[in-house]
Structures are given as structure tokens and as C-alpha cells.
N, C-alpha and C positions, 0 to 999 in steps of 0.2 A: 501804355502800349506795349505788346510784344514784338519786338524787331526780329529780323531773321537772325542776326548774330545770336541774340539772347535765345532764341528757339533752338538754334543749334547747340548752344551751350546746355540748355535743358534736356536735350535729348541725350547728351552724354552724361549729365549728372543735375538732378533738380536742386542740389546743394550749392553747386556751383553756380546755377542760374539765380539763386536766391541771393548769393553774395553779389553777383553782378548787377542785380537790381537795386540791392540795399546799400551797397558799398562801391558805387561806381569809380569812386577816386581811390579804391584800395591800392596800397603800393604793389601789390601782386599783379596788378594789372597794367603797370606801366611797361610798355614795349621795351624789351631789351635790344641791344645794337643788332643782332641777327634778324630780329622781327622789323625793325625799321629799314633794314637792307631789303628784305622781302617785300616791304610796303613799296619801296621805290622802284622794284623790279616789276611789281604788279602794275603800277601806274603805266610804266613803259608798255607792258603786255597789253594794257588797256587801249593805249593810244594806237598801237599797231592794229588791234582787233577793230576798232572804230573805222580805221582807213579800209579794212577789209570787208567792211559791210556799208557802203556808202548809202547815203539817203535814208538811213534809219534814224530812229530817235535814241539817244543816249542818256544814261543815268536817269532812268524814268521812276519816279517814286509812285507807289501804289499803297493805299491806306484806307482802313475803316477805323472805326471808333475803338477797335481792339488791337488790330495788327497793322504792321507797316513792313514794306520790302521796297527795295530799290533794285530794279533791273538794269543791268549793264547796257543791254541793247534790246530795243523793241522794232522788229522788222515788219512792215506791212506786207501781207501775203495777197495773192491775186484775188481770192475770195473775200477780200475786204476785212478778214479777221487778222490777227498778228501773231507772231512768234517770239517768244521770250528767248533770249540768248544770253546764258551766264558765261562769263569769260573767266578762265581760271589759268594762273601762271604755271600750274603744274604741267607735267609732260605725261600724265596718265589719269584716267577717271578713277575717281574714289567714291565710297558709298556716301560720304558727307556732301559731295557735290550733287549727288541725286537728291538728297533731303533738301539741299539749298534750293534747287531749281524747283522742286515740288512745292515748297512753301511759297516761294514767288509767285508760281502758277495760281496756288490757291488764293493768295492775297489779292492778285490782279483780278482773277474772276469775282471774288467777294467785292471788290470795289467796282465792278460793273464793266470791266473790260472784256471786250471779244478776244479772247486768246484761245487759239486752236492748237498750237504746237509750242513745245519746250526743247530747247537744244542745250548742249554743252559745248563750248568751243575751248580747246586747250591745245597745248603746244604739241607739235609733232617731234616726238624724241629721235626721228630718224633724219630730220632735216639737218644739212650741214652748210655752214657759211662757206661761200657767198651766196649758194643757191637757196634763197628763202622763200620762193614762190609757194611752197607747201608748209609754210610755218605752222598753219593752225589746222587742226581736225576739228570739223563740225558734225556733231552726232545728234540725231533727233532721239530724245530719250522719253518722249510723250508716254509711249506704251509702258516703258520700264518703270516710270515713276507712279503709275496709275495705282498700285497698292499703297504706296506712301501717301499719295494725295487723298486717298480715303480715309487715313488714319489722322490726318492733320487736325480737323476740327476737335477731335477727342484729346489730342495731345495739347492743343491750345488751351483747352478748358482745364486740363490738369495743371499746366503751368500757371493759370491764372489763379487757381487755388493755392498753388504753392508761394506765389508772389504775394498774396493776400494773408498768408498764414505765418506761423513761427519758422524759425531756421529748421530744415529738415533734420532728422536724426542720421545715424551712421548709414552711409550708402556707399562705402569704400568697395573698389573693384578694379578691374583692369584698366578703366578709363583714368584711374588717378594718375597714370604715368604722364599723361599730357595736360594735366591740371595745374594751373598757377597757383591754386590754393593747397597744393600738396601737403605743406607742412602744417597746415591748420588741422588736417584730419589724421595724420599718422604721427605717433609718439616720437618725441625727440631723443629718447634714450638711445645713445649709441649701441647698446647691446639688445635692443628690441628684436624680436623675431622678424620683423619686417626689413631688417638690415641684412638678413642672410643673403649672401650673394647669389644672384640668379635663381632665387626661389620664385616659384608662380605666385601671383597675388592670392589665388584662391587657397593655396597651401598656407601662406602666411596668416590669413584670416582663420583658417581652420585651427592652426595652433593657438591663436588667441581664444577661439571659441572652446578649446579644450583646457584652457587655463595657463597655457604657457605663454608668458610675456617675455621672457628674456632667453638669451642663448642658453644660460646655465639651468633654466627650468625644465629643459628637455630631458627625458630619461635616457640612460646611457645607450639603450639599444635603437634609438630613434635614427633612421637612416639619413646620414648626411653625406654631402660630397667632401673631398680632401679639403677644399678651401673653407667650406662651412665648418668643418671641424676644428681648422685652425682658428676661426673666428671664435668659437666657443672656448677654446683654450685661451686664447687672449683675454676673453672676458673673465675667465676664472682667474687668470694671472694678473688682470688689470695692466696689461702692457704689451710687450712685443713677444710674438712667437715667430721663429726662424726654422724652416725646415732644413735638414741636413743636406738636402739635394741642391741648395742655392749654389754652393761652389762649384759643383758639377755643371750646372746650367751656365754660368758665366765662363767657365773654362772651354765651353764648346765654340766660343767666338774667337776667330783668329785674328791677331793684331797685325800692325798698328790699328786701333779703332778710330772711327770718325764718328761724331754724333751730328745728326742732321734734322732740321726742322724747315718745313715750308710755311708760307702764308700764301693764300690764294683769294682770288675774286671769282666769282660765278654770276654770269649774266643769264637771264631768262631768254633774252634775243641774242643769239650768238654773234659774237663781234670779230672774231679772228678766223682765219682761214682753217676749215676742217672741224671747228667746233660745233657741238650741238647744244640745244637748250639746257642751261645749268652746267655745263662742262666747267670743271675747276681748273682755272688758268693760273699756275704758279707766276707770282710776280716778285716773290722775295724768298730768301733762304739765309739760314744761318748754319754754320759748320764748324765744329771744334774737332781737332784732331789730337790725339795722344801726342803729347810734347808741348802743348799749348798754343799751337797755331789756331787762329780764328779767321774764317772767311766770311764776308757778309755781301749779299747782293740785294739790291732793290732798284726796280725798274726806273728809268730816268724819266720817262714820259708816258704817253697814252698809247704809244705804237706797240705792237706785238711784240713782248719781251722774251719770247720763248727761246729763240736761238741764242741770244746772249745769255740768258740765264743758263742754258743747257751747258754752254762752253765754260762759264765760271764755275759751274757745279762739278764738272769733270775735273778741273783744276783743283777745286777744294778737296776733293775726296779720291786722291790718287791710290795706286797700289791695289791689292788684294785683300786688305784687311775688311773686316766687318763694318757695316755703316749701320749705327744703332739709332733708332727712332722709338718713339713712345706712341703706341697704337699705330703700329708701321703700315697698317693697310692703306693709311692716308698717303704717307711718302711712296709706297709702292705705286699707288695710283697716279700719284704726280709724275714719277719717274716714267712709267708706261705711257703716259699722255705725251711726255716730252719725246720720248722715242719715236711716237707716231708723227708728232708735229714737225720734228727735225730729222728726217730721215737720213741725212748725211752723218749724223752722230749716233744712229740708232744702235749700232753695234756696242760701242763702249757705254751708252746708256743703259742697254739691256744687261751688260755685264755688271754695271753698278746696282741694278735693279735686284740681280741674283745675290749681291752681297748684304742687302738690306736685313736686319734682324730687329726683333721687337723686344724692348725692355719691359713693357706692360706685363706680359704674361710671366716673366721671370719674377715679377713682384707677386702677382696674385696667385702663382703656383707655389710660392716659397716663403712668403713673408705676409705677416698681419699684425697690426697694432690697433689698439682698442680706438685709438682716435681716427681711424679710417672712416668709421660709421658705415661701413657697408660698401664704400666706394673705393676705386683704384685709380681715380682720375689723378693726373700729375699734380693738379692744383691742390688736391688733398693729401697725397703722399709725401710731396715735397716738403711742406712746413712741418709735417710729422716726423719724418726722418732726418730731414736735413735742416733744422731750424736756422741755421746761419745762412740760408739761401732762400729768398722768397721773391714774390712779385710786388712786395710792398715799395712804396715810393715812386713806382713807374706810372707814367700818364696813361699807358695802355696795358691792360691786365688780363685779358682773355682774347680768344681768337675771334669772337664776334665782333668785338670793338675794333680789332685790327682790321678786318675785311672792311668795315664801314669806313675807317680812316684811310685804308689804301684806295677805295673807291673816290673818297674826297680828294685826296691827293692826286690820283692819277686821271681819274674819269669823272671829275665834276664838271658841271655846266660851265662854270668860269673859272679861269686860272687863279691859284692862290697867289696872295702878295709873297714876294721872296722871303720876308721874315718868316711868315706863317708856313711857307713851304719847308724852310730849313728845320724850323721847329717840330713839324709833323714828321719830317723824315728822321730826325733824330729820335724822336719817340718810338716810331716804328723799328728802327734798327735796335734800339735798347730792348724792346720787348721781344724780338725774335732771337737776339742773342741771349736773353736771359732763358728762353726755352731750351737752347742746347746746352748752356752752361748747367742748367739745372739737371740736365741728364748726366752730364760730367761728374757732378757733384753727387748725384743719387747713385750712379755706378761705383764711385769711390766707396761710399758709405756701405752698399752692398758688399763689396769686396772686403771692407773691414768686418763685416758680420761673419 
């Protein structure tokens, strides 16, 4: 049977659909920490949505011998027909949501249900804690999905043919960016043209079709950005390329420097005063300053940590020197949010906000190594340029895992045993400290270059 989730995968890519059908236990389909957190938040959204539509039926399954869909809410209408309500944890409507409810409506009607209306129910991005009466937006999309509804029988038939046939051929396109099977379809060569930084998918495929597989295959007059040119030089040299403007970029930062990293949690249902759905709540930070001082903060319990954290943050990053982050829009957003949440500290927090600088563009505008494989993520750049500093040996090794563990530590349904609490706190502190120490070491290496 074709389920709703597989139908949506097939819309994106029939090849992805084939793998999900024939390899349901594939390693690529195992949910990562971020996905698990979103599942948990989705469950909470579902509970709230059911409470907002009392007297309805919930988690209703419709099926024929070919298709199956489960509706979040089925509400009885005055004319004795029903309305399907699809609940989303998102704070905006998306095209995929419309296809989702269209498939449900088609399946329900094919199964003999008298359904006259289809609605989307999603989070209101403008609602703020504690005033949550308008938490959900309900939107009748029956007319909007009518064209999609008409297409579904043909789309189902196409997917049934894919399911029964061999693995489809090359179907690469923009949809690949969100696909768990990305590495199966794209070459692993670190110098393949698909690794060109910020090159559109269509352009990558066009290069392949013209016979250009690697950076070094391109004619000299092919138009490339400065970063892409550096990538090609690194491939030709099989190593490191450093732009002479690196020193000037680093010299622009006023010292003494501080290196800052936050860890946050995001709740679909706002939890603290003034927050909206999916607001990022800083609950932990690490800061290293030139001279070797390290400061760490981790929320003590499930109470709103922002005032305590903001106070500790200002103490950790004194003076007027630059505050260095990697992909600094995240840290800037955290500090801006703190300034709004803790108005008595808004002045110094906004001053700190103005001191934040970003180490990531310094790297991608001036440095490239063959082993970057087209990425400038700190998790890639660090082991390449600073092999003596890595995340190896840590219990927590990425931000998604950190968020999940922070939620378990601070906002779990039951308190942890003291021993587990202490262990988890130590693991979280070690991970966050490694993030800022990694920037310190990377900065030192860049200075050496």
C-alpha cells in the first residue's frame, strides 16, 4: 500500500520513494537527534490541537486496498459530513502540507467517507506566552487543494509502477538537498563539480552533462566565484590554498577577543514569557577569552534561565573587544532575544551584540583545503586545519544531540537520577566548551597562516 508519507516522498523523488519501499530499514532513514526532538514537539502540538477541537475523532485511519492515510482530526459537521483537519507543528503553511491533506482527502473519499472539507491547523507565529488562546490558525484549504486532488489518482498509479519496477535512474535535482539518500546519488569525489560552493543544482548537472566531472576539468575561462576559484586551485595543488587577504580580515577585529557559543532549545508550544512558537531559548553557553579564561553556564533547572544566563554572559565577555562566533547569525539572534527578554540588561546586551564577529566567512573567503569537500562547517574545517583538536571522545558530538540531551536534562517528563543528571551535565559542558576551544585553536592556526 502507498501511505501518505511515502506518497509525499514520491512527489519529491520517485527514486527516494523506491528506496523507502524496498529498504525501509536503511541506515539513512534512522531519525537523527533533531528529528527526534521535532517528533516530540509534534506530539505536544497534537495533544494541544485535540484539546482545541473537542468531541472530534482523532488519529483516524482511512484505507483502500491500494492507499492508506491517517487523519489527525475528523470533525463532524452540521450537515452530517466531516472535515479533515491536518495538524502541523510548523508556524506557516507550506506546499507539502497542501499535498498532505489532499492525499488524506482523496483516501478518505476513496474509502467511502463523507468528507466535504479539508483544513490545515498550524501554529500562529504571532502568539506570545502566556497569552496562548490564539495558538492555532485553522484554515479551510478545500478549494486550494482541488487541483492537487485531481492529480492524485494518476500520481498514485505512477508510484505503483515505480514500486513494482527496478530502481529508477538518475533523477537528481533541487529536491536532493533534503533527501536522506543524497550520498547514494551524488559522487563522493571531494573535487567533483557538485562540491562547488553555492552553485545551483541545475548548474552542477549542466557541467556534468558537458563532460566536466572535476574542478580541474573546467576551461580556464569558465566563470567562477572567488571561492570556487580557490576550490579549483586547491584541487590542482591537492592541498591548502590561502588568500593573502586573510591577515587583513583577522586584523580588523579589535582585541582582546572572546569566543562564544550558545546551546538552545526550541519549543513548538511557547514555554516562557514573551516567546513565540519555536523561539530559540539559550540555556547554555561557553566563552573563552584571550588569556585563557573560560566561563561556562548551564541552566540549573526547568525555570526560565534567561536572566541568569544574560548576567553570566555579560560577565564572561567584558570590555569592548570582538566576540567571535562561527556562523554568527545564530549567536546574534540569541543575544538579541536576550535583550528583549531581559529589558533591564538590554543596553549592555545590545552593546555585546554589536561586538559579535563571524569566523566562518573569514574561512570561506580566504581559505580552502581539498578535504573540506565543498563544506565550511566547523565540524569539517576543524579536523582538516586543526587535527589536534576534534570532537572525538565526547559523548555529545553535534548540536542536534545537544538540544535533545538538554531537553532531557531540563525539561523531561520525569527528573533524572542524581548520577545521570551529573553525567549528562558534564557531557553537555564538555561539548559546549569544545565548540569555543575549537574556535580558539582555529583562530590561532589561521593567524599562523
